[in-house]
Structures are given as structure tokens and as C-alpha cells.
ROLUMDREN-735258 format. One record per residue (C-alpha): residue number from 1; residue in three letters; x, y, z. Coordinates in Angstrom, 3 decimals, always signed. Layout:
@k->NUM&r->ALA&east->X&north->Y&up->Z $
...
END
This chain:
@k->1&r->MET&east->+4.062&north->-55.000&up->-27.917 $
@k->2&r->THR&east->+7.262&north->-53.037&up->-27.304 $
@k->3&r->ASN&east->+7.229&north->-50.356&up->-24.642 $
@k->4&r->ARG&east->+8.341&north->-47.400&up->-26.762 $
@k->5&r->PRO&east->+8.282&north->-43.748&up->-25.598 $
@k->6&r->LEU&east->+5.380&north->-41.725&up->-26.971 $
@k->7&r->GLY&east->+6.131&north->-40.202&up->-30.382 $
@k->8&r->THR&east->+9.202&north->-42.281&up->-31.155 $
@k->9&r->SER&east->+7.415&north->-44.348&up->-33.814 $
@k->10&r->VAL&east->+6.518&north->-41.283&up->-35.900 $
@k->11&r->LEU&east->+9.743&north->-39.318&up->-35.463 $
@k->12&r->SER&east->+12.889&north->-39.737&up->-37.488 $
@k->13&r->GLY&east->+16.008&north->-37.712&up->-38.063 $
@k->14&r->LYS&east->+15.116&north->-37.190&up->-41.723 $
@k->15&r->MET&east->+11.639&north->-35.990&up->-40.783 $
@k->16&r->LEU&east->+13.073&north->-33.406&up->-38.386 $
@k->17&r->LEU&east->+15.546&north->-32.343&up->-41.088 $
@k->18&r->VAL&east->+12.763&north->-31.809&up->-43.636 $
@k->19&r->VAL&east->+10.549&north->-29.958&up->-41.156 $
@k->20&r->MET&east->+13.463&north->-27.737&up->-40.113 $
@k->21&r->THR&east->+14.573&north->-26.933&up->-43.663 $
@k->22&r->VAL&east->+11.102&north->-26.302&up->-45.075 $
@k->23&r->GLY&east->+10.095&north->-24.352&up->-41.969 $
@k->24&r->ALA&east->+13.160&north->-22.098&up->-42.162 $
@k->25&r->LEU&east->+12.660&north->-21.465&up->-45.877 $
@k->26&r->LEU&east->+8.952&north->-20.650&up->-45.521 $
@k->27&r->THR&east->+9.638&north->-18.406&up->-42.534 $
@k->28&r->SER&east->+12.339&north->-16.472&up->-44.375 $
@k->29&r->LEU&east->+10.080&north->-16.073&up->-47.405 $
@k->30&r->PHE&east->+7.204&north->-14.873&up->-45.209 $
@k->31&r->LEU&east->+9.380&north->-12.348&up->-43.371 $
@k->32&r->ASP&east->+10.979&north->-11.106&up->-46.610 $
@k->33&r->ASP&east->+7.590&north->-10.732&up->-48.244 $
@k->34&r->GLY&east->+6.344&north->-8.670&up->-45.302 $
@k->35&r->ALA&east->+9.362&north->-6.393&up->-45.573 $
@k->36&r->ASN&east->+9.316&north->-6.177&up->-49.415 $
@k->37&r->ARG&east->+12.696&north->-7.918&up->-49.698 $
@k->38&r->LEU&east->+11.683&north->-10.938&up->-51.791 $
@k->39&r->GLY&east->+14.302&north->-11.834&up->-54.396 $
@k->40&r->GLN&east->+16.836&north->-9.301&up->-53.131 $
@k->41&r->VAL&east->+20.358&north->-10.171&up->-52.047 $
@k->42&r->SER&east->+19.749&north->-8.073&up->-48.940 $
@k->43&r->SER&east->+17.195&north->-10.472&up->-47.516 $
@k->44&r->LEU&east->+16.888&north->-13.504&up->-45.285 $
@k->45&r->THR&east->+16.084&north->-16.036&up->-48.004 $
@k->46&r->VAL&east->+18.868&north->-15.531&up->-50.552 $
@k->47&r->PRO&east->+21.818&north->-15.818&up->-48.117 $
@k->48&r->LEU&east->+20.112&north->-18.705&up->-46.334 $
@k->49&r->VAL&east->+19.604&north->-20.726&up->-49.517 $
@k->50&r->ILE&east->+23.095&north->-20.056&up->-50.894 $
@k->51&r->ALA&east->+24.817&north->-20.981&up->-47.620 $
@k->52&r->TRP&east->+22.589&north->-24.045&up->-47.169 $
@k->53&r->GLY&east->+23.544&north->-25.370&up->-50.612 $
@k->54&r->ALA&east->+27.249&north->-24.568&up->-50.190 $
@k->55&r->ALA&east->+27.487&north->-26.162&up->-46.722 $
@k->56&r->THR&east->+25.614&north->-29.252&up->-47.883 $
@k->57&r->ILE&east->+27.995&north->-29.738&up->-50.822 $
@k->58&r->ALA&east->+31.042&north->-28.975&up->-48.661 $
@k->59&r->GLY&east->+29.930&north->-31.666&up->-46.240 $
@k->60&r->PHE&east->+29.788&north->-34.312&up->-48.944 $
@k->61&r->GLY&east->+33.291&north->-33.324&up->-50.010 $
@k->62&r->LEU&east->+34.922&north->-33.140&up->-46.570 $
@k->63&r->LEU&east->+33.289&north->-36.035&up->-44.732 $
@k->64&r->PRO&east->+35.558&north->-38.621&up->-46.426 $
@k->65&r->ILE&east->+38.571&north->-36.474&up->-45.491 $
@k->66&r->LEU&east->+37.487&north->-36.301&up->-41.824 $
@k->67&r->ARG&east->+37.111&north->-40.079&up->-41.816 $
@k->68&r->ALA&east->+40.544&north->-40.495&up->-43.395 $
@k->69&r->TRP&east->+42.045&north->-38.244&up->-40.717 $
@k->70&r->LYS&east->+40.474&north->-40.568&up->-38.095 $
@k->71&r->THR&east->+38.676&north->-37.708&up->-36.343 $
@k->72&r->GLY&east->+36.330&north->-40.078&up->-34.504 $
@k->73&r->GLN&east->+34.499&north->-38.695&up->-31.473 $
@k->74&r->PHE&east->+35.403&north->-39.925&up->-27.984 $
@k->75&r->ILE&east->+32.369&north->-40.399&up->-25.724 $
@k->76&r->ARG&east->+32.652&north->-39.510&up->-22.037 $
@k->77&r->GLU&east->+32.199&north->-42.521&up->-19.775 $
@k->78&r->GLU&east->+29.725&north->-40.778&up->-17.454 $
@k->79&r->GLY&east->+27.383&north->-39.902&up->-20.342 $
@k->80&r->PRO&east->+24.180&north->-41.772&up->-21.282 $
@k->81&r->GLN&east->+24.875&north->-45.401&up->-22.183 $
@k->82&r->ALA&east->+22.998&north->-45.020&up->-25.480 $
@k->83&r->HIS&east->+25.676&north->-42.593&up->-26.675 $
@k->84&r->PHE&east->+28.480&north->-45.157&up->-26.697 $
@k->85&r->LYS&east->+27.379&north->-46.307&up->-30.151 $
@k->86&r->LYS&east->+28.275&north->-42.801&up->-31.414 $
@k->87&r->ALA&east->+31.973&north->-43.379&up->-30.671 $
@k->88&r->GLY&east->+34.062&north->-43.094&up->-33.810 $
@k->89&r->THR&east->+31.688&north->-40.711&up->-35.622 $
@k->90&r->PRO&east->+33.829&north->-37.960&up->-37.223 $
@k->91&r->THR&east->+33.878&north->-34.694&up->-35.296 $
@k->92&r->MET&east->+35.307&north->-31.228&up->-36.005 $
@k->93&r->GLY&east->+32.577&north->-30.672&up->-38.623 $
@k->94&r->GLY&east->+32.657&north->-26.965&up->-37.881 $
@k->95&r->ILE&east->+35.656&north->-26.666&up->-40.200 $
@k->96&r->PHE&east->+33.386&north->-26.830&up->-43.239 $
@k->97&r->PHE&east->+30.095&north->-25.131&up->-42.361 $
@k->98&r->VAL&east->+31.406&north->-22.182&up->-40.295 $
@k->99&r->PRO&east->+33.756&north->-20.802&up->-43.007 $
@k->100&r->VAL&east->+30.993&north->-21.321&up->-45.583 $
@k->101&r->GLY&east->+28.547&north->-19.197&up->-43.595 $
@k->102&r->VAL&east->+31.118&north->-16.466&up->-42.964 $
@k->103&r->PHE&east->+32.297&north->-16.404&up->-46.597 $
@k->104&r->VAL&east->+28.765&north->-16.177&up->-48.019 $
@k->105&r->ALA&east->+27.879&north->-13.398&up->-45.586 $
@k->106&r->VAL&east->+30.993&north->-11.328&up->-46.248 $
@k->107&r->LEU&east->+30.603&north->-11.779&up->-50.010 $
@k->108&r->LEU&east->+26.925&north->-10.813&up->-50.122 $
@k->109&r->THR&east->+27.435&north->-7.756&up->-47.893 $
@k->110&r->GLY&east->+30.207&north->-6.448&up->-50.130 $
@k->111&r->LEU&east->+32.843&north->-6.676&up->-47.366 $
@k->112&r->SER&east->+30.733&north->-4.718&up->-44.901 $
@k->113&r->PRO&east->+33.000&north->-3.777&up->-41.925 $
@k->114&r->THR&east->+30.505&north->-5.054&up->-39.354 $
@k->115&r->ALA&east->+29.966&north->-8.338&up->-41.225 $
@k->116&r->VAL&east->+33.743&north->-8.767&up->-41.570 $
@k->117&r->ALA&east->+34.256&north->-8.052&up->-37.854 $
@k->118&r->VAL&east->+31.562&north->-10.515&up->-36.781 $
@k->119&r->GLY&east->+32.929&north->-13.045&up->-39.267 $
@k->120&r->LEU&east->+36.461&north->-12.732&up->-37.879 $
@k->121&r->LEU&east->+35.197&north->-13.149&up->-34.312 $
@k->122&r->THR&east->+33.236&north->-16.220&up->-35.406 $
@k->123&r->LEU&east->+36.300&north->-17.738&up->-37.068 $
@k->124&r->ALA&east->+38.461&north->-16.869&up->-34.038 $
@k->125&r->TYR&east->+36.088&north->-18.704&up->-31.701 $
@k->126&r->GLY&east->+35.988&north->-21.558&up->-34.193 $
@k->127&r->PHE&east->+39.791&north->-21.651&up->-34.020 $
@k->128&r->VAL&east->+39.660&north->-21.991&up->-30.212 $
@k->129&r->GLY&east->+37.236&north->-24.861&up->-30.680 $
@k->130&r->TRP&east->+39.486&north->-26.444&up->-33.289 $
@k->131&r->LEU&east->+42.421&north->-26.366&up->-30.869 $
@k->132&r->ASP&east->+40.280&north->-28.132&up->-28.286 $
@k->133&r->ASP&east->+39.014&north->-30.728&up->-30.783 $
@k->134&r->TRP&east->+42.533&north->-31.357&up->-32.079 $
@k->135&r->GLN&east->+43.885&north->-31.969&up->-28.594 $
@k->136&r->VAL&east->+41.046&north->-34.426&up->-27.912 $
@k->137&r->LEU&east->+41.951&north->-36.365&up->-31.041 $
@k->138&r->ARG&east->+45.702&north->-36.179&up->-30.424 $
@k->139&r->ARG&east->+45.379&north->-37.454&up->-26.862 $
@k->140&r->LYS&east->+42.699&north->-40.004&up->-27.833 $
@k->141&r->SER&east->+40.509&north->-38.974&up->-24.900 $
@k->142&r->ASN&east->+37.697&north->-36.511&up->-24.253 $
@k->143&r->LYS&east->+40.116&north->-34.022&up->-22.653 $
@k->144&r->GLY&east->+41.088&north->-31.101&up->-24.881 $
@k->145&r->ILE&east->+42.998&north->-27.940&up->-23.999 $
@k->146&r->SER&east->+42.746&north->-26.877&up->-20.361 $
@k->147&r->PRO&east->+39.588&north->-24.976&up->-19.333 $
@k->148&r->ARG&east->+41.830&north->-22.112&up->-18.204 $
@k->149&r->MET&east->+43.524&north->-21.888&up->-21.611 $
@k->150&r->LYS&east->+40.195&north->-22.078&up->-23.449 $
@k->151&r->LEU&east->+38.697&north->-19.341&up->-21.267 $
@k->152&r->ALA&east->+41.776&north->-17.137&up->-21.701 $
@k->153&r->LEU&east->+41.589&north->-17.421&up->-25.486 $
@k->154&r->LEU&east->+37.852&north->-16.698&up->-25.566 $
@k->155&r->ILE&east->+38.285&north->-13.663&up->-23.304 $
@k->156&r->GLY&east->+41.251&north->-12.470&up->-25.369 $
@k->157&r->PHE&east->+39.345&north->-12.543&up->-28.654 $
@k->158&r->ALA&east->+36.298&north->-10.983&up->-26.950 $
@k->159&r->THR&east->+38.472&north->-8.148&up->-25.661 $
@k->160&r->VAL&east->+39.883&north->-7.412&up->-29.118 $
@k->161&r->PHE&east->+36.377&north->-7.419&up->-30.615 $
@k->162&r->CYS&east->+35.003&north->-5.107&up->-27.916 $
@k->163&r->LEU&east->+37.925&north->-2.694&up->-28.282 $
@k->164&r->TRP&east->+37.318&north->-2.529&up->-32.038 $
@k->165&r->ALA&east->+33.596&north->-1.919&up->-31.472 $
@k->166&r->MET&east->+34.311&north->+0.733&up->-28.825 $
@k->167&r->VAL&east->+36.461&north->+2.690&up->-31.301 $
@k->168&r->THR&east->+34.380&north->+2.275&up->-34.456 $
@k->169&r->GLN&east->+30.734&north->+2.021&up->-33.378 $
@k->170&r->PRO&east->+28.414&north->+4.885&up->-32.311 $
@k->171&r->GLY&east->+28.007&north->+5.687&up->-28.628 $
@k->172&r->GLU&east->+24.303&north->+4.766&up->-28.764 $
@k->173&r->LEU&east->+25.410&north->+1.139&up->-28.849 $
@k->174&r->THR&east->+25.856&north->+1.214&up->-25.067 $
@k->175&r->ARG&east->+22.107&north->+1.806&up->-24.607 $
@k->176&r->ILE&east->+20.358&north->-1.561&up->-24.385 $
@k->177&r->ALA&east->+16.943&north->-1.565&up->-26.051 $
@k->178&r->LEU&east->+14.171&north->-3.094&up->-23.921 $
@k->179&r->PRO&east->+10.512&north->-3.906&up->-24.727 $
@k->180&r->LEU&east->+7.865&north->-1.150&up->-24.776 $
@k->181&r->GLY&east->+10.376&north->+1.438&up->-25.955 $
@k->182&r->PHE&east->+12.472&north->+1.479&up->-22.778 $
@k->183&r->THR&east->+16.275&north->+1.649&up->-22.889 $
@k->184&r->LEU&east->+18.977&north->+0.901&up->-20.345 $
@k->185&r->PRO&east->+21.963&north->+3.292&up->-20.661 $
@k->186&r->LEU&east->+25.068&north->+1.470&up->-19.417 $
@k->187&r->GLY&east->+27.851&north->+3.699&up->-20.714 $
@k->188&r->ILE&east->+31.291&north->+2.207&up->-20.144 $
@k->189&r->LEU&east->+29.751&north->-0.705&up->-18.211 $
@k->190&r->PHE&east->+28.345&north->-2.006&up->-21.489 $
@k->191&r->TRP&east->+31.728&north->-3.317&up->-22.595 $
@k->192&r->PRO&east->+32.420&north->-5.726&up->-19.702 $
@k->193&r->LEU&east->+28.860&north->-6.981&up->-20.240 $
@k->194&r->ALA&east->+29.544&north->-7.417&up->-23.970 $
@k->195&r->GLY&east->+32.685&north->-9.421&up->-23.243 $
@k->196&r->PHE&east->+30.780&north->-11.590&up->-20.778 $
@k->197&r->VAL&east->+28.012&north->-12.202&up->-23.334 $
@k->198&r->LEU&east->+30.541&north->-13.370&up->-25.944 $
@k->199&r->VAL&east->+32.145&north->-15.880&up->-23.587 $
@k->200&r->ALA&east->+28.872&north->-16.981&up->-21.976 $
@k->201&r->GLU&east->+27.004&north->-17.442&up->-25.268 $
@k->202&r->SER&east->+29.790&north->-19.544&up->-26.783 $
@k->203&r->ASN&east->+29.912&north->-21.767&up->-23.711 $
@k->204&r->ALA&east->+26.116&north->-22.071&up->-23.722 $
@k->205&r->THR&east->+26.040&north->-23.294&up->-27.322 $
@k->206&r->ASN&east->+28.965&north->-25.589&up->-26.556 $
@k->207&r->LEU&east->+26.983&north->-27.250&up->-23.752 $
@k->208&r->THR&east->+23.892&north->-27.563&up->-25.966 $
@k->209&r->ASP&east->+25.815&north->-29.555&up->-28.584 $
@k->210&r->GLY&east->+25.141&north->-32.989&up->-27.105 $
@k->211&r->LEU&east->+22.604&north->-34.769&up->-29.330 $
@k->212&r->ASP&east->+22.384&north->-35.478&up->-33.068 $
@k->213&r->GLY&east->+21.124&north->-32.327&up->-34.778 $
@k->214&r->LEU&east->+20.348&north->-30.495&up->-31.537 $
@k->215&r->LEU&east->+22.599&north->-27.444&up->-31.788 $
@k->216&r->ALA&east->+22.621&north->-27.308&up->-35.593 $
@k->217&r->GLY&east->+18.828&north->-27.021&up->-35.662 $
@k->218&r->THR&east->+18.297&north->-24.756&up->-32.658 $
@k->219&r->ALA&east->+21.143&north->-22.476&up->-33.790 $
@k->220&r->ALA&east->+19.646&north->-22.247&up->-37.298 $
@k->221&r->ILE&east->+16.336&north->-21.125&up->-35.767 $
@k->222&r->ALA&east->+17.966&north->-18.672&up->-33.356 $
@k->223&r->LEU&east->+20.163&north->-17.153&up->-36.065 $
@k->224&r->LEU&east->+17.231&north->-16.718&up->-38.430 $
@k->225&r->GLY&east->+15.198&north->-15.107&up->-35.646 $
@k->226&r->LEU&east->+18.035&north->-12.772&up->-34.676 $
@k->227&r->GLY&east->+18.479&north->-11.873&up->-38.348 $
@k->228&r->ALA&east->+14.817&north->-10.862&up->-38.535 $
@k->229&r->LEU&east->+15.197&north->-8.781&up->-35.362 $
@k->230&r->VAL&east->+18.162&north->-6.776&up->-36.637 $
@k->231&r->ALA&east->+16.945&north->-6.456&up->-40.256 $
@k->232&r->PRO&east->+15.330&north->-2.997&up->-39.976 $
@k->233&r->THR&east->+18.480&north->-1.295&up->-38.639 $
@k->234&r->HIS&east->+21.370&north->-3.573&up->-39.652 $
@k->235&r->PRO&east->+20.740&north->-5.260&up->-43.027 $
@k->236&r->ASP&east->+24.354&north->-6.409&up->-43.237 $
@k->237&r->LEU&east->+24.044&north->-8.284&up->-39.941 $
@k->238&r->MET&east->+20.701&north->-9.682&up->-41.147 $
@k->239&r->ILE&east->+22.548&north->-11.179&up->-44.126 $
@k->240&r->PHE&east->+25.237&north->-12.565&up->-41.815 $
@k->241&r->CYS&east->+22.656&north->-14.254&up->-39.579 $
@k->242&r->ALA&east->+20.777&north->-15.689&up->-42.553 $
@k->243&r->ALA&east->+23.975&north->-17.060&up->-44.081 $
@k->244&r->MET&east->+25.043&north->-18.686&up->-40.806 $
@k->245&r->SER&east->+21.538&north->-20.084&up->-40.363 $
@k->246&r->GLY&east->+21.717&north->-21.601&up->-43.843 $
@k->247&r->ALA&east->+25.167&north->-23.018&up->-43.100 $
@k->248&r->CYS&east->+23.779&north->-24.676&up->-39.950 $
@k->249&r->LEU&east->+20.952&north->-26.174&up->-42.029 $
@k->250&r->GLY&east->+23.503&north->-27.458&up->-44.543 $
@k->251&r->PHE&east->+25.443&north->-29.046&up->-41.703 $
@k->252&r->LEU&east->+22.198&north->-30.574&up->-40.402 $
@k->253&r->VAL&east->+21.947&north->-32.552&up->-43.651 $
@k->254&r->HIS&east->+24.925&north->-34.559&up->-42.364 $
@k->255&r->ASN&east->+24.288&north->-34.169&up->-38.622 $
@k->256&r->HIS&east->+20.642&north->-35.245&up->-38.286 $
@k->257&r->ASN&east->+19.992&north->-38.483&up->-36.411 $
@k->258&r->PRO&east->+21.830&north->-40.789&up->-36.941 $
@k->259&r->ALA&east->+24.650&north->-38.269&up->-37.328 $
@k->260&r->LYS&east->+27.393&north->-38.853&up->-39.869 $
@k->261&r->VAL&east->+29.471&north->-36.030&up->-38.352 $
@k->262&r->PHE&east->+29.523&north->-33.862&up->-35.216 $
@k->263&r->MET&east->+30.353&north->-30.148&up->-35.275 $
@k->264&r->GLY&east->+32.665&north->-30.365&up->-32.264 $
@k->265&r->ASP&east->+33.845&north->-27.318&up->-30.345 $
@k->266&r->THR&east->+35.009&north->-25.960&up->-33.711 $
@k->267&r->GLY&east->+31.392&north->-25.391&up->-34.645 $
@k->268&r->SER&east->+29.675&north->-24.894&up->-31.297 $
@k->269&r->LEU&east->+31.972&north->-22.131&up->-30.013 $
@k->270&r->ALA&east->+31.830&north->-20.372&up->-33.397 $
@k->271&r->VAL&east->+28.026&north->-20.405&up->-33.473 $
@k->272&r->GLY&east->+27.816&north->-18.904&up->-29.995 $
@k->273&r->GLY&east->+30.347&north->-16.237&up->-30.897 $
@k->274&r->ALA&east->+28.391&north->-15.336&up->-34.035 $
@k->275&r->LEU&east->+25.126&north->-14.932&up->-32.121 $
@k->276&r->ALA&east->+26.706&north->-12.827&up->-29.396 $
@k->277&r->ALA&east->+28.663&north->-10.590&up->-31.783 $
@k->278&r->VAL&east->+25.543&north->-9.792&up->-33.806 $
@k->279&r->GLY&east->+23.568&north->-9.080&up->-30.644 $
@k->280&r->ILE&east->+26.262&north->-6.678&up->-29.435 $
@k->281&r->LEU&east->+26.804&north->-4.731&up->-32.667 $
@k->282&r->SER&east->+23.080&north->-4.462&up->-33.390 $
@k->283&r->GLY&east->+22.184&north->-3.238&up->-29.899 $
@k->284&r->ASN&east->+19.868&north->-6.205&up->-29.465 $
@k->285&r->LEU&east->+21.226&north->-7.898&up->-26.341 $
@k->286&r->PHE&east->+17.727&north->-8.294&up->-24.908 $
@k->287&r->GLY&east->+16.485&north->-9.855&up->-28.141 $
@k->288&r->LEU&east->+19.543&north->-12.113&up->-28.149 $
@k->289&r->LEU&east->+18.693&north->-13.241&up->-24.618 $
@k->290&r->ILE&east->+15.174&north->-14.221&up->-25.654 $
@k->291&r->VAL&east->+16.065&north->-16.153&up->-28.829 $
@k->292&r->THR&east->+18.902&north->-18.025&up->-27.094 $
@k->293&r->LEU&east->+17.154&north->-18.587&up->-23.766 $
@k->294&r->LEU&east->+17.206&north->-22.360&up->-24.288 $
@k->295&r->PHE&east->+21.010&north->-22.323&up->-24.538 $
@k->296&r->PHE&east->+21.235&north->-20.486&up->-21.236 $
@k->297&r->ALA&east->+18.790&north->-22.921&up->-19.652 $
@k->298&r->GLU&east->+21.284&north->-25.633&up->-20.594 $
@k->299&r->THR&east->+24.065&north->-23.643&up->-18.900 $
@k->300&r->LEU&east->+21.917&north->-22.956&up->-15.844 $
@k->301&r->SER&east->+21.178&north->-26.673&up->-15.471 $
@k->302&r->VAL&east->+24.918&north->-27.370&up->-15.233 $
@k->303&r->ILE&east->+25.414&north->-24.594&up->-12.654 $
@k->304&r->ILE&east->+22.504&north->-25.888&up->-10.568 $
@k->305&r->GLN&east->+23.730&north->-29.478&up->-10.805 $
@k->306&r->VAL&east->+27.266&north->-28.647&up->-9.682 $
@k->307&r->SER&east->+26.128&north->-26.261&up->-6.926 $
@k->308&r->TYR&east->+23.547&north->-28.691&up->-5.538 $
@k->309&r->TYR&east->+26.045&north->-31.554&up->-5.586 $
@k->310&r->LYS&east->+28.583&north->-29.518&up->-3.615 $
@k->311&r->ALA&east->+25.963&north->-28.196&up->-1.166 $
@k->312&r->THR&east->+24.681&north->-31.709&up->-0.346 $
@k->313&r->LYS&east->+28.075&north->-33.399&up->-0.147 $
@k->314&r->GLY&east->+28.248&north->-35.705&up->+2.874 $
@k->315&r->PRO&east->+31.119&north->-37.167&up->+4.903 $
@k->316&r->ASP&east->+31.688&north->-39.744&up->+2.170 $
@k->317&r->GLY&east->+32.480&north->-36.946&up->-0.289 $
@k->318&r->LYS&east->+29.379&north->-37.646&up->-2.387 $
@k->319&r->GLY&east->+26.488&north->-35.270&up->-2.959 $
@k->320&r->LYS&east->+22.995&north->-35.444&up->-4.432 $
@k->321&r->ARG&east->+22.052&north->-34.606&up->-8.012 $
@k->322&r->PHE&east->+19.308&north->-32.075&up->-8.776 $
@k->323&r->PHE&east->+18.906&north->-33.403&up->-12.335 $
@k->324&r->ARG&east->+19.378&north->-36.977&up->-13.511 $
@k->325&r->MET&east->+22.237&north->-35.584&up->-15.596 $
@k->326&r->ALA&east->+23.298&north->-32.176&up->-16.866 $
@k->327&r->PRO&east->+23.121&north->-30.416&up->-19.301 $
@k->328&r->LEU&east->+19.337&north->-30.387&up->-19.459 $
@k->329&r->HIS&east->+18.939&north->-32.463&up->-22.646 $
@k->330&r->HIS&east->+20.566&north->-35.444&up->-20.896 $
@k->331&r->HIS&east->+18.099&north->-35.110&up->-18.012 $
@k->332&r->PHE&east->+15.197&north->-35.582&up->-20.412 $
@k->333&r->GLU&east->+16.955&north->-38.495&up->-22.101 $
@k->334&r->LEU&east->+17.399&north->-40.309&up->-18.790 $
@k->335&r->SER&east->+13.779&north->-39.506&up->-17.895 $
@k->336&r->GLY&east->+12.605&north->-41.747&up->-20.748 $
@k->337&r->TRP&east->+12.465&north->-39.372&up->-23.700 $
@k->338&r->SER&east->+14.008&north->-40.568&up->-26.938 $
@k->339&r->GLU&east->+16.830&north->-38.515&up->-28.422 $
@k->340&r->LEU&east->+14.551&north->-37.524&up->-31.302 $
@k->341&r->GLN&east->+11.848&north->-36.341&up->-28.902 $
@k->342&r->VAL&east->+14.290&north->-34.122&up->-27.037 $
@k->343&r->VAL&east->+15.591&north->-32.603&up->-30.265 $
@k->344&r->GLY&east->+12.105&north->-32.051&up->-31.672 $
@k->345&r->VAL&east->+10.829&north->-30.377&up->-28.503 $
@k->346&r->PHE&east->+13.926&north->-28.176&up->-28.255 $
@k->347&r->TYR&east->+13.390&north->-27.089&up->-31.874 $
@k->348&r->ALA&east->+9.804&north->-26.147&up->-31.023 $
@k->349&r->VAL&east->+10.827&north->-24.276&up->-27.867 $
@k->350&r->THR&east->+13.469&north->-22.266&up->-29.757 $
@k->351&r->ALA&east->+10.949&north->-21.410&up->-32.485 $
@k->352&r->GLY&east->+8.517&north->-20.262&up->-29.781 $
@k->353&r->LEU&east->+11.189&north->-18.050&up->-28.205 $
@k->354&r->VAL&east->+11.938&north->-16.485&up->-31.595 $
@k->355&r->ALA&east->+8.227&north->-15.761&up->-32.087 $
@k->356&r->ILE&east->+8.093&north->-14.075&up->-28.672 $
@k->357&r->ALA&east->+11.167&north->-11.976&up->-29.472 $
@k->358&r->LEU&east->+9.710&north->-10.836&up->-32.805 $
@k->359&r->LEU&east->+6.301&north->-10.047&up->-31.334 $
@k->360&r->THR&east->+7.745&north->-8.001&up->-28.457 $
@k->361&r->ALA&east->+10.404&north->-6.172&up->-30.498 $
END
């Protein structure tokens, strides 16, 4: 008898894909039915389904092109040994699903200014990711543009977005809504926080993108949940979230284990930017925190790992590790979980966080 981790025999990438897709569709239908939006363009279901179909088809068309461009992924040497077999899998998959989600959203909202603004920020962050991915491929290593350059670009685009929002959006936006009807008035201090959220969220999703289907699935859930949160007050942003969620599901068709393509920084930075921009413009930063708490746990695991290593560094220049490996999903992998188990549990955790956010809104 083989010594296989519990649950591995019944899990498969296709099973997780089916569960994710059916679950998202049923959830959107349930939420639309409760809000009397069934069958309307201004809903969760219609944008989700359209973007899902378009991203799925786009993937079939562009995957051969990505292979022809030799956009194979480089695997970092210090990563889990099981990941070396992924070397050569096409990356930069964000170039097809991110524009699809943005285009569907902008089209279905009738060029809504807020949807256009969030879409442009999403594409801008995707562009930063594309630069990083392109440098990785050009140098044939896992080193892209410098961290300083990447951070400068992310902050620059965040600043432009916040300045636009400061000029065009109502002053009430600077009051953060909290549970039980409480609000936190921040005034001018809201804008540095908004800029930080944009940069932090994009880096958090970037760190989460480490396993087949992990970020595509968790982002689809988080986006759908955030769309439901903002629906009563910002139907245009609801449509944007639903379209991006559908685009992530369409990408998951090609990214589920074993992945045929990775989204790369092109996709992961864009997804984080989209989430943060919607949270800012909708006044739902607290709700955003709840639905994306798993992404920040991934970031926190890296901060803890680095800090603990430096704090315990001995005369030999070596320190101790708090986790087996960071980000957090690698810790579970090296603890004996299969990749599919990690992905499945992270899907469930994200869905639970969305349920909490909706119930406490």
C-alpha cells in the first residue's frame, strides 16, 4: 500500500475546477435571485458567465502562441522539489484573461466612469507585471525587474488613481464603513491608506500565486464576494467584480492542476489591483480586508519568516525558520499536504471568509 496523504486519492484538478465553476454559478444565481436581479445585465451572473466563456475561448487561442514565444516558467531553486517538473510551462497568462474581464465589465456598464477607472488601474498593474514577466523570460532566470522599480511603478499608478478618486468621488468616501453601523472618518488620511492598500493587495495576490489554480480560484471567490458586497450601492462595480471573477474562472480552465499555463505577475498584480480599487471606490475597505484575508496571511507569513530568520541569525550568518517555507502554501506542502489539498482548503477558507463578510455587512 502506498503512503499517500489523506484526500489525495479523491482530489483532482478537474474536480476542483468543476466544484469551483458550479459553486460560483450557483452562488451568483442565488444572490441575484435574492436581490431580484435574475436575467439582468446588471447582475452577478450575466457578467460572470460572459467573461468565463470569453476567457476560456481566449485561452485556447493564445496558449499555442505563448508556447511558440517560448514563455516557459523558470522555477526558483529554493522552492519545493516537486515544482521542478513545472519548469517550461507557459507563463504570462494574464495577458488574455485580464483584458477579457476588463473589456466585458466596461462594455456591460456602458463605459461607467468608475468601471473604466478601475479597469485602467487593473490594466496598469497588469502592465507592471508584464514588464516583470518579460524580463524573467529575456534573462532566462527567475529575476525580473528590480523590486525598487516594481514598487515605484505600483506606487506611481496608485497615486494617479487616488488623485483621480480624490477629485471625482464624494467626500463620504473617506469614511470607512465598519460592522454594526460604525464608521471611521479618516479625512485626508484616507488617501495614503488607499495607496497602501493598492500596493499591498497586489503584492499579496502576487505571493499567493504559487500553486496550480490557487490564485485563480481564490481570486474568483473573493471577487464574486466583493461584488455581492458592493452591489446595493455600486452596481457598476458589482458588474466589474463579476466579470473579473468570470475571467479568473475561464483562466482556471487552463490553470487547474496540472496547469497548462501560469498567470505570472501579469495576472497576479492585476487581480490584486482590481480588488483594491473596487474596495476603495465602494467604501468597502473593511469588507475587502475580510474577503482577502487569506492573501494577507500569505504576506504575513513571508514577513514573519524573514523577521524571525534575521532575529535568530548566529555568528555563522544563518538563522532559524519559523515556517518550513514561505509563503504559507509552501509550508503546508512541505508539511505533507498534497498540492491539491492545499488548493482545495484555501478555496474553502476564502469561501468561508466571503460568507463572514456578507453576513456581517
